[in-house]
Every structure is written in structure tokens, then in C-alpha cells.
C-alpha positions in Angstrom: 0.0 0.0 -0.1 2.8 2.2 0.6 4.4 1.8 -2.7 1.0 2.1 -4.3 0.5 5.5 -2.4 3.8 6.8 -3.6 4.3 5.3 -7.1 0.7 4.4 -8.5 -0.5 1.2 -9.9 2.4 -1.5 -10.8 2.5 -1.9 -14.7 4.3 -5.6 -13.7 5.2 -7.4 -10.8 7.6 -10.4 -9.6 7.0 -12.1 -6.5 8.8 -14.6 -4.4 8.1 -16.8 -1.1 9.4 -19.1 1.3 6.4 -21.3 2.8 7.0 -22.8 6.1 5.1 -25.5 8.1 1.2 -25.5 7.9 1.4 -23.6 4.2 2.0 -20.0 5.9 4.4 -18.1 3.9 6.9 -17.0 6.3 9.3 -14.7 3.9 7.9 -13.0 0.7 9.6 -10.6 -1.6 8.2 -8.5 -4.4 9.5 -6.1 -7.1 7.1 -3.8 -8.8 7.5 -1.7 -12.2 5.5 1.4 -12.0 4.6 4.2 -14.1 7.5 6.3 -15.3 10.4 3.9 -15.3 10.0 3.6 -11.3 11.1 0.4 -9.8 9.8 -0.6 -6.5 10.6 -3.6 -4.1 9.7 -4.7 -0.6 10.4 -7.7 1.6 8.6 -9.0 4.9 8.9 -12.0 6.9 8.4 -13.8 10.0 11.7 -15.4 9.8 14.0 -12.3 9.6 15.3 -9.7 12.0 12.3 -7.2 13.0 12.2 -4.1 11.0 9.6 -1.8 9.8 11.0 0.8 7.6 9.8 2.8 4.4 12.1 4.4 2.0 11.6 6.4 -1.0 15.0 6.7 -3.1 15.1 9.4 -6.0 17.8 10.8 -7.9 18.8 13.4 -5.8 17.8 12.5 -2.3 15.9 9.7 -0.1 13.2 10.1 2.4 13.5 7.3 5.1 10.5 6.7 7.6 11.8 4.1 10.4 8.5 3.5 11.7 5.8 4.3 9.2 3.1 2.0 10.1 2.8 2.9 14.0 4.4 6.3 14.1 5.8 5.9 17.5 8.7 8.4 16.4 7.1 10.3 13.6 10.4 11.4 11.8 10.9 11.6 8.3 14.9 12.0 7.6 15.7 13.5 4.3 19.0 12.1 3.0 20.8 14.0 0.0 23.1 12.3 -2.1 26.3 14.2 -0.6 25.9 12.0 2.8 24.0 14.9 4.4 20.6 14.6 6.4 17.8 16.6 7.5 15.1 15.3 10.1 11.6 16.5 9.9 9.6 16.2 13.2 6.0 15.0 12.7 3.4 15.6 14.9 2.5 12.2 16.8 -0.9 11.0 15.9 -2.1 7.6 17.1 -2.9 5.2 14.1 -5.7 3.4 15.8 -7.4 6.8 16.8 -6.7 8.3 13.2 -8.8 4.7 12.1 -11.4 5.5 14.6 -12.0 9.0 13.5 -11.9 7.8 9.8 -14.7 5.4 10.6 -16.9 8.0 12.5 -16.2 10.4 9.7 -17.4 8.1 7.4 -20.4 6.7 9.1 -21.7 10.3 9.7 -21.4 11.2 6.2 -19.1 14.5 7.0 -16.6 13.6 4.2 -16.0 11.1 1.5 -13.4 8.2 1.9 -9.7 9.0 1.6 -9.0 5.6 0.3 -12.4 4.1 -1.2 -13.4 0.8 -2.8 -11.3 1.4 -6.0 -8.2 1.5 -3.8 -9.1 -1.6 -1.7 -9.9 -3.4 -4.9 -6.6 -2.3 -6.3 -4.7 -3.3 -3.3 -6.2 -6.7 -3.3 -5.4 -7.1 -7.1 -1.8 -6.3 -6.7 -1.7 -8.6 -3.6 -3.3 -11.3 -5.8 -0.8 -10.9 -8.6 2.2 -10.9 -6.7 0.9 -14.3 -5.1 0.4 -15.4 -8.3 4.0 -14.5 -9.7 5.1 -16.3 -6.5 3.8 -19.4 -7.9 1.6 -20.2 -4.8 
């Protein structure tokens, strides 16, 4: 979802996985070809060291988020190509409270969904295609 949020819908993708006992994928990696000659990749696993990072690498700089999903320490680090970096502090917002506020806003009709059905279907499609590419 983070990749799609930044780069759009994939044109092509490749996936690979390791399936452990009980048929559960314990390690998965994917590479996605995105519009505009953008290439994205990710990995996740239950048999690797814990980490939760999101990094966007560009021609001149990199954006690095150490904890993008829970935002316990909401900082965006901008790293330039010369080894310099700048830390941008972001106001903390509890992700679960944000989800609840989103639900209340949608249920009350006070605003439209930020990510609607089309986004949910596109995310499911990308996941389905990754699993198909991994041969599962």
C-alpha cells in the first residue's frame, strides 16, 4: 500500500516466497515496475530480524521513515546524495485513533473516504498478482 501510495499502480510485478510448515508464507519479497520508469521492491517475513521501514529513493535524495506504520517516533529523514541529512519532525497521531476518527467521519457522512473501494480492490489485485507471480 505504501508503494502504491507513492508510485501508483504497478505495470508489472514479480514475487517470491518461502512457505513454512502449515502452508504459511514466512518470507515474501516483491518487485514492482511502476509508471514512469520507477522500480519498487519490498520484503517482509516472520523468519527475519524485525524491522519496519519505508524508504523512497530518488535521483537526488532519499526519504526514510523508520516506523511508518505505527508512528511511535514520527520523523521523516531526508538524506541527500552527498551524505547529508535533515530530520523532519512530524506531529504524533495514534494510528488506531486515526482509524476510529476515519470510521466516525465516514459513518456520519461528514466527508468521503480518503481511500475508497477502488483503492481497496486495487490493493487486493496487487496482492493477488504478487502471490500468482510467486507461484502459490
